[in-house]
N, C-alpha and C positions, 0 to 999 in steps of 0.2 A: 457839808457832805450829806448826800442823800443816803438814808438807811437802806441797806441792801445786803443780801447774802451772796457770796461768790459762788458761782456754779463751777463744778469740777468736771473734767472729761471722764467719760466712762472708762474704767480700767479693767484689767484682767480679761474678762470674757467678751470684750468689745468685738474682737475679730470673729469669734464664733457667732455672736449675734448678727453682725453685719453680713456674714455669709448666708445666714438664714434669711435675712431681709432681702437679699438679692433675688429671691423668688417672689416676684411681684404678686403672685396669686395668694400668698399667705398673709392676708391683711392683719390677722391677729398677731402674728410674729412681728410684722412691721411696726405695730404699735408699741412693742417693747423696746425698740431702738429708734430713737428720734433723730431728726435730720443732722444735728451736730455730732451725735454718736456715730452715725453712718459716715459722714465726711471725715471725722477724726480717725476712725478705724481704717479708712482708705488712704490715710496719709496726708489729707488736706484739711487740717483743723480749722474750725470756725474762728475767725477773728472778730466777728460781729454776729449777733443773733437777736433779732428784734421781733416781738409779737405782742399784740394786745389780746390774743385769744388763748394761747397755750404755751407750755414749756417746749423748748427746742432741744433740750438735753434731758435724758431720762432721770438724771439726778438733780435737776434744778428745782429749787424750792424758794426762790426769792421773788421780789416784786416784778411785775410786767410793765406797769406804767404808773405815772403819778397824775393825780387830778388836782385841779384848783377850782374852788367853789366860788361862784359869783357873789353870793350873798355876803360873805365875810372874808374872802381871800384865803381861807384855810386850805391846806393841802393834805392829801392822803394817798397812800400807795394801794394799788390793787394787786393782790398776789394770787396764789393758786389754791385750788381746793385740796391738792395733794402734790407731793413731789412728782415732777414729770407729767403733771396733769393739766387741767384747764383753768381758765381765769375764774376767780371768785367774783362773779358779776354782782352778787348781792352786796358786796362792799360798796360798789359804785352806786347801786340803787339806793342804799341807805344814806350814804354820805351826801348825795345830790338831791335828796327828796325836798321838794318845795323850792328848788332853785335850779340853776344850770351849772354845768361843769365843763371845763376844757381839759384836754390832755396836755400837760406841760412837759413831761419827760416820758420817753419810751426807753426803758432800760435795756442795756446789752446784757444778755445772759452769759456771754462768754467771759473767760477770765480776764479779758482785755479791758472791760469796763467802758466800752465805747458807747456810752449812753447818748441818745439823741435829744437835744434841747430845741425849743422853738428857735427858728432861724432868724438872725438879725438881718438888717438891710444889706444888700449886695449891690454890685455894679448895675444890675438890670432891674432891681425891684426893691420896694420898701420892706421894712421889717414885717415879718409874718405873724399870723395868729396861730394858736393851737387849734386842733380840730375839736368840734363839739363832741363830748364824750358819748352822747346817746344817739348820734346820728345814724349809726350802722349796727343795729341789733341783728344777731345772727345765731344760728345753732351750730355748734362744733362739738364733736364727741358726745352728742346727746345733751349738751349743756347750753344754756342761754349765755352768750358772751357778746362782746362788742368789738367790731372792727373799727378802723380809723377812716373816716370819710373826708376827703379834701375837696373844698369848693372854691379854690382859687385864693390867692393871698394867704395860703396856709402851707407851712413847711417846717422841717426839722433838720438839724445839722450837728455834726461833731467835727470841729475843724482841726483838732489835734489828736486824731485817732492813733491808736497803738496797734502795730502789727499789720496794718492794711498796706497793700502793695504800693510801691513807689518805683519810679524810674525804670519801668520795663519789667517788673516782677510779675509772675503769674498769679492769677486769682480766678475765682469763680463766685457766682452769686445767683440767688433766685429770690423771687417774691411771689406770694399768692395775692392776686389782685382781682379785679372784676372787669369783664368786657361790657358791662351795661352802664358803667358810670365813667365816661371818658369824654375828651374833647380834642380839638386840633390846636390847642394852645401849648406853648412851651412852658414847662416840660415836666411831665410826671415821671420822675426818675427815682431809682434806688440804687445806690452804689458809690463808687469812688469819684471824688470831685476835688476842686481846687480849695486850697487852704484859705486863700484870700477872698473867696466868694466873688470872683471875677474871672472872665475869660482870659486865660493866660496862654492860649494857643492850642493848636491841633495836638491830640493825643494826651492832653492833661486831664481828661476824664475817662472813666471806664464804668459806665452805669447802665442798668437796664432802663429802657424807656418803654412805656406802654400807653398808646393813645392813637389818635387818628391824624396826627400831624404828618404830612408827607413832605419830607425835606428834599429828597431826591426823586423828582418826577421822571417817568410816570410810576405811580404806585398801583398795585394790583388789588382790586376790590375796594371795599369801603373801610376795612380795618375793624377794630383796632389791631395793630401789629406789635409784636415784640421787636424792638430795635435796639441797637447799641448806640448810646449817646457817648461818643468818644471826643466830644467837644467840636464845635463848628460842623456838626453833622449828625443826623440820626441815620445810622447805617443798617441796611438790610443785606449788604454784601460788601466786598472790597471796593467795588465801583460806586456803591451808594444805593442805587435802586435794587429792588428785589430781583434775584435771578431764579425765583421759584414761582412760576406762573400759576401754580395751584394754591398758593398761600394768599388768601384774600382777607385774612384776619381771623380773630377769635373773639366772638361776642358772647361767649358763655358767661353765666352769672359769676362763676369762680374760675380763675385762670391761673395756672402756674407759668410764670415767665422766667426764663433762665438765660444767663450770659456767662460765658467763660472766655478767658483771654490769656495766652501764654506770655503776653507782653512784648513779643519779638516778631513773630511772623504768622500768627494764627489766632482767630477768634471764632466763636460759634454762638448762635442763638437757638433757643428751643422754646416751645410752649406746649401746653396740654390743658385738657379739662381737669380742673382740680377736684372734680367730683367723681371722675371715672376715667379709666384708660391710662395710656402712657404718654410719654413726651414725643413730640415730632421735631426733628432737626430742621430749622428753617434756613440756616446757613452754617457752613463749616468750611473755612478756607483762609486765604491770606488776609493779613491786615489791609486796611484801606491803602490804595495806591498813591494817595496824595501825600506830600511831605509831612513829617511829624508823627506819623502813626506807627512806624516800624523802625526802631523800637518805640513802644509807648513811653509816655513821660508822666505817669500818674503821680499825684501829689499826696494821696492818702487821707483826705477828708472824706466824711460820709454824709451823703445827702439823702433826704426822703421828701418827695412831693414837689420839688422845684428843680430848675436847671442849675448848672454849676455856678452861674453868675447870679443866681436867685431870680431868674425869669420865672414868675410865679402866677401865670395865668391858667395853669392846668387844673383839671379836676381828676379825681381818681380814688380808688379804694385800696387799703392795705390791711392785710390780716397777719402776715408773717413774712420774714425774709432773713437770709443769712449771707455772709460773705466769708470766703475761705482764703487761706494761705496756700498757694499752689493751684495747679490746674486739676480740677476734679476729673475722675474717670467717668465714662459714660455709664458704667455699672453703678457707681455711687449715685449719679444723677437719677437713674431709673429707680433705685431703691428709695431715694428721697421722695420721688413722685408717688411711689406706692404708699409710702407713709402718709403723705399729704392726702391721698385719696381715702385712706383708712379713717381720717378725721371725720369725714362726712359733713363737710361744710355745707350749710344750707339744708341739712336734713330736717325731717319733721320735728316740730317742737315737742318737748316732753309733756306739754300740756295737751289734754284731750281736745280734739277739734270740734267745731260746731257750736261753741259757746262764746260768750263775750268776755271770758276771762283772759287777761293779758297772757300772751304766748300761744293762745289757741289760733288755729287757722280756720277760716270760715269762707263761705260764699254767701252773697247777699242776693236774695231772689225777690223780684217785684211781686206784690200781692194784688195789684190792679187786675181786674178780671180779664182784660185783654192780653195780659203780659206775664202770666204766671210761669212761663218757661224762660223768661229773660232774667239775666243776672248782671250785676255791675262788673264790668271788665274794663281794662285799659286797652286802647287801640290808638297807635300813633300819639301817645302821651295824653290823649283825652280819655275821660271816664264816660263810658256809654253803657247802654244795656244791650245785651246780645243773647240770642237763644243758645244755650249750652245744654248738652245732653250726654249720655254715656257714649254716644257715637262721635262726639266732637273730637277734634284734634287735641293732642297733648298741649300744644301752644294755647289753644282757646281755653282749655281747662286751667292752665297755669295763670293766664291773664285774668281769669275770673275768680282767683283765690287770693285771699288777703290775710295777713297775720295781724291779730289784734295786739296792740301795744298800749301801755299806759299813755294817757294823753300827753302830748309833747308840751302843751301849755298848762295842763291841769291834770294831775294824776287821778283825779276822781272821774275824769272823762276818758275818752279813747282816741287812739289814732290807728290808722290802717296802713300797714306796710305791704308793698307788692310782694307776692310770693316768689316771683321770678326776676325781680329787679331789686336786689338787696339795697336797702337804704333809701329807696323811693317810696313816697307816701302819697296817699290821696290828700290833696289840698284844694281849696277853692281860690280862684283868681278871677276877678270881675264876675263873681257869682258862679262861674263854671268850674266843675270839678276836673282836676288834672292829676296825672301821676308825675311827680317831680322828686329829685333828690333833696333830702333834708340838708339845708345849709347852715343850720344853727341859729338863724335870726329869729328875733321875737315875732316878727310878722309871719314867718313860715310856721312857727310853732302854733300860733293862734289859728292860722288858716287851716292847719292840718289836725285840729282837735275838734271832736264831736261828742256830744253828751247824750247818752241813750235815754229814751223815755218809752213808756208804753205806746204801742202803735196807735196812730191817730184814728185809724178805722177799726180799732179793736183787734187787729191782728199784728203779730210780730212786734217790731221795734221801730221807732222813729228816732232820728239822730239830729239833734239841734246843733247848729254851728256854735262853737264856743264864743266867737267874737261877734256873731250876729244871731243872738239867741232866739229871735222870732223867725229865723229861716232854718229850714230842714232839708236834708238830702232828698232830692226829688228827681224822678225821671220824667222827661218831657220830650216827646218826639225822639225817644231813644238816647237823648243826651242827659247827663246828670248835672244838676245845679244845686245850689242852696236857694230855696224859694220860700217866700212868705205866702200866706193865704190871702191873696189879693195884693196887688202892687202894680208898679209901672211897667214891668216887663211881661212879655207873653208867657214866660215860664212861671209867673206868679198867679196864673189864672186859678180861680176858685173851683172850677169844675174838676172833679175827681182829685182835688188836692189831698184830701185825707188818705185816699187809696195810694196815690203816687208817692207819698212820703212814708209809707209803712212797708217795712222790709222783713221777710222771713230770714232768720239767721240759720243757715243750713250747714251741714257738714261740707268740707271743702272739696271741690273737684280735683284739686291737686294737694294732697296732704303735706 
């Protein structure tokens, strides 16, 4: 048995707190009543509550997830800083120092104990791996925490869940995910799936899907879209395709994706920006018109990161999610969204900006005389230099801001996470710098680690590649490479090398 403490539902004053929370403008009040308190007070208790970042009940004070260490196979739980609070990420940082860790269990905070374990092989995919524990650093509630970043062949399952809807029962669910780390492979899901890890027919799943896979053509826009994976189809409406021509997807860095289903003749999907604003209903109407969906035939397993049959080619991000017994009200959904927004996912780090201390956000400015108004920014996944000023767009400023992290391959060095693409880091590939999601591999960790030295031209800082220590971050024709001082490639040219590899570490354009 895994050591844990049972969470209890908020009693007594829950109804009064929930009524206060329904005012979405009162973020401070929303923080006192957390998602499962809200749903419980509305008569739709949580039967599953999973998060690597925070408590989802105000009274919960147990573990959030379990780590397994590569160096010796030891395990440890990551808990909370305080009851109803945020993850104690320092536990992970200390336990995993000098090695790597994966998340082996994501604990259920509800009294049902529907913990998620690494998913075994299924009909459509081999056994999965756990997510790398340090791949998705993020700020929540002003604290440094970690989300769960899925890079394909990663997934979790609880096949014998307690209290989860079966055979046409009503349920609701939401997850906080990301619109910047998605693909068109099947299937980044969270929700109700088959017990046998196999496709057992229409209506045997009821899970949120978030990605760019267009099952029922035509799709509107580029996505990613919130869709209902009801098995043998990702539904945006009863017919399949979207009936909402204005819904082209949601590519925000943090997204609330929601699905609810009465199990008989109605389902609805919603999404919203998890950093601000409310939820938008993308579909609300009858169950799919094809046979098997009305009534639904759910089986009550819980899946995260793969399809019901373990189709596991998808990528995605997960920060928190719950499942309820019964169909939640729109008022409760809105109150939960207000609470999610109050968390401040992706907010400024508590570490002061403009330094090379881990947690600080910076912008890196060129010191070469030609280019002192140019900064490293990402553009179409490539790292380039671009002029950025106070008059630049918010997007340009965000693209040119980086969060300093402990080196993914060596904690004595540094890695640089994109400010507006959570979990994406600067890494070199064929000597060119790219912005890519951290996949947990040893190669990525090495390629994304840079060791600071005094600037080669006497200004600022130069950054040596961890795995090619004679090569440094260099801008050349406005593209960023790791370059040696003389070598076979044009970007290794000795002319202005010392200037081009020296960078001013500035306060960030996007804190």
